[in-house]
C-alpha positions in Angstrom: -21.0 -0.7 -0.6 -22.6 -0.2 -3.8 -22.8 -2.6 -6.9 -23.0 -1.1 -9.9 -21.8 -1.2 -13.7 -18.9 1.0 -14.8 -19.7 4.6 -14.8 -17.1 7.3 -14.6 -18.2 8.8 -11.2 -14.6 10.7 -10.0 -13.1 13.6 -11.6 -9.2 12.3 -11.1 -7.6 10.4 -8.1 -7.8 13.3 -5.9 -11.3 13.8 -6.5 -11.8 10.0 -5.6 -9.7 10.1 -2.7 -11.7 13.0 -1.2 -14.6 11.1 -1.6 -13.1 8.0 -0.1 -12.2 10.0 2.9 -15.4 10.6 3.3 -16.5 6.7 4.4 -13.2 6.7 6.6 -14.4 9.6 8.7 -14.7 7.2 11.9 -10.9 6.8 11.6 -10.1 10.5 12.2 -8.0 11.7 15.2 -7.0 7.7 15.8 -3.1 8.2 14.9 -3.8 5.7 11.7 -1.1 5.9 9.1 -2.1 5.7 5.5 -0.5 3.8 3.1 -0.2 4.1 -0.8 0.4 1.7 -3.2 2.4 3.8 -5.7 2.2 5.5 -8.2 -1.8 5.1 -8.8 -2.6 5.7 -5.6 -0.9 7.8 -4.0 -2.9 11.2 -5.1 -5.8 9.3 -3.7 -4.1 8.4 -0.1 -3.1 11.8 0.2 -6.3 13.0 0.1 -7.5 10.3 2.9 -4.3 10.6 4.5 -5.1 14.7 4.9 -8.8 14.0 5.8 -7.8 12.0 8.9 -5.3 14.1 9.8 -2.8 10.4 10.1 0.5 9.8 8.6 1.6 8.6 5.3 3.9 7.1 3.4 4.0 4.4 0.6 3.7 0.7 0.7 5.8 -1.0 -2.8 3.6 -3.7 -4.4 3.6 -4.5 -8.3 1.8 -7.7 -10.0 3.9 -10.1 -11.8 2.9 -9.8 -15.5 2.4 -12.9 -18.0 5.3 -13.3 -20.1 3.4 -12.7 -23.4 0.4 -10.9 -22.0 1.4 -8.4 -19.4 -1.7 -6.8 -18.9 -2.6 -9.6 -17.1 -0.7 -10.9 -13.8 -0.2 -14.5 -11.9 0.9 -13.0 -8.7 2.3 -9.9 -7.0 5.8 -9.4 -5.0 5.9 -6.3 -2.0 8.9 -4.2 -1.1 9.7 -6.5 1.7 9.6 -9.2 -0.3 6.2 -10.8 0.3 5.3 -12.8 -3.0 1.9 -14.0 -3.5 1.2 -16.5 -6.8 -2.2 -17.6 -8.3 -1.7 -20.9 -8.1 -4.8 -21.6 -10.5 -3.1 -19.0 -13.1 0.1 -20.5 -13.2 -1.8 -24.4 -13.1 -3.8 -23.0 -16.0 -1.6 -21.3 -18.4 1.6 -24.0 -17.9 3.9 -21.6 -16.3 6.9 -24.0 -15.5 8.8 -23.1 -11.9 11.7 -21.6 -14.2 9.1 -19.2 -15.7 7.5 -18.0 -12.7 11.2 -17.2 -11.2 11.9 -15.6 -14.5 9.3 -12.9 -14.5 9.4 -12.7 -10.6 12.8 -11.7 -10.6 11.9 -8.7 -13.1 9.5 -7.5 -10.7 12.0 -8.1 -7.6 14.2 -6.0 -9.2 11.8 -3.1 -10.4 10.0 -3.2 -6.9 13.6 -2.7 -5.3 14.3 0.7 -8.0 10.8 2.0 -6.8 11.8 1.5 -3.3 14.6 3.0 -3.4 13.8 5.7 -5.4 10.6 6.8 -3.5 11.9 6.1 0.4 15.9 6.2 -0.2 17.3 5.6 3.4 14.4 7.5 5.4 13.4 4.9 8.7 9.9 3.5 8.3 6.8 4.7 9.8 6.0 2.5 12.9 3.0 0.5 12.3 3.1 -1.9 15.7 -0.4 -1.5 17.2 -2.0 1.1 15.0 -4.6 1.3 12.3 -3.0 1.4 9.0 -4.9 2.1 5.9 -3.7 1.0 2.6 -5.4 2.9 -0.4 -5.2 2.2 -4.2 -6.7 3.8 -7.6 -8.9 0.5 -7.7 -9.0 -3.0 -7.6 -9.2 -5.2 -10.6 -7.7 -8.7 -9.7 -6.3 -8.0 -6.3 -3.4 -9.6 -6.1 -1.3 -6.5 -5.8 -3.2 -5.7 -2.7 -3.3 -9.1 -1.4 1.1 -8.7 -1.6 0.5 -5.2 -0.1 -1.9 -6.4 3.1 0.4 -9.7 3.8 3.6 -7.4 3.8 2.1 -5.0 6.1 0.9 -7.5 8.4 4.5 -8.6 9.0 5.0 -5.3 10.9 2.3 -5.9 13.0 -0.7 -3.4 13.3 -3.4 -3.4 15.2 -5.9 -3.5 12.2 -5.3 -3.3 8.6 -8.0 -1.4 6.3 -8.0 -1.8 2.4 -9.9 1.5 1.0 -10.2 2.2 -2.7 -12.9 3.9 -5.1 -13.2 1.1 -7.0 -13.3 -2.7 -7.0 -14.1 -5.9 -9.0 -16.6 -7.7 -6.9 -14.0 -10.6 -7.2 -11.1 -8.8 -5.9 -12.9 -7.7 -2.8 -13.2 -11.7 -1.8 -9.9 -12.2 -2.1 -8.7 -8.7 -0.5 -11.5 -9.5 3.2 -9.3 -13.1 3.2 -6.1 -10.7 4.3 -7.5 -7.3 5.5 -9.6 -6.9 9.0 -11.6 -4.5 6.6 -12.3 -3.2 2.6 -14.1 -0.1 2.3 -14.7 0.5 -1.4 -16.7 3.3 -2.9 -18.1 1.1 -5.8 -18.5 -2.4 -6.2 -18.5 -3.4 -10.3 -20.1 -6.9 -11.0 -19.3 -6.9 -14.6 -17.1 -9.6 -16.0 -14.8 -7.6 -17.4 -13.3 -4.3 -14.8 -11.3 -1.7 -15.3 -10.3 1.0 -12.6 -9.9 3.4 -15.1 -13.7 2.9 -16.5 -14.9 4.8 -13.0 -12.8 8.1 -14.0 -13.6 11.1 -16.2 -9.4 11.8 -16.7 -7.4 8.7 -16.2 -3.5 9.0 -16.4 -0.7 8.0 -15.1 1.0 9.1 -12.8 4.9 9.2 -13.1 7.9 8.7 -10.6 8.7 12.3 -9.9 5.0 12.9 -9.1 5.2 10.6 -6.5 8.7 11.7 -5.4 7.5 15.6 -5.3 4.3 14.6 -3.2 6.2 12.8 -0.6 8.7 15.5 -0.7 6.1 18.0 0.3 4.3 15.8 2.8 6.8 15.7 4.6 7.9 19.2 4.6 4.2 20.0 5.6 5.1 18.0 8.7 8.4 19.2 9.4 6.7 22.6 9.5 3.7 21.2 12.0 5.1 18.5 13.9 2.7 18.5 16.3 0.0 16.9 13.4 0.0 13.6 13.9 
């Protein structure tokens, strides 16, 4: 893994996914499952899943934002109810238990909405005894990924790999505590880290784009059911 200062090296998320897939080629043909953290992780994860000939799905995990600074977060919640809190931030900012619960409830509602939107009544992809690769477009604090990995581990995979095009050094340290392995294309070591700095073209991925991507993936698998 290469440690550098911010520089846009990926054209977009799909390009980042293709470059990331090259670092994961040892997992091709192992009946792996690629899980994207929506929304931004979906375009990158699709490239990884296609390259590895893997199953594909999403794991919904959302940051719990600070009440007066939504860009910052003090925890995250995943779609099975797993909640991770950064207790140091909670104490340092003086958030009361009532404030924590109020903000967490908002995120729970959003996670439920997105889960129903993206997954509906579909059966969950089986993760038991399988290699699971969780992909996002980058890691800033890492808390959203920590919640996702913790959630996935409840489904008893053989191993849980986190793969991202870029990550802050501090996020890698946090995620390595819960994942079996972290694969990062670029690790940024400056105090300020922004995922968008590593992309030439950075736009929000909309809900309808995620839904369309999932639908197209399922259609491709229906046409070629022997693809694993």
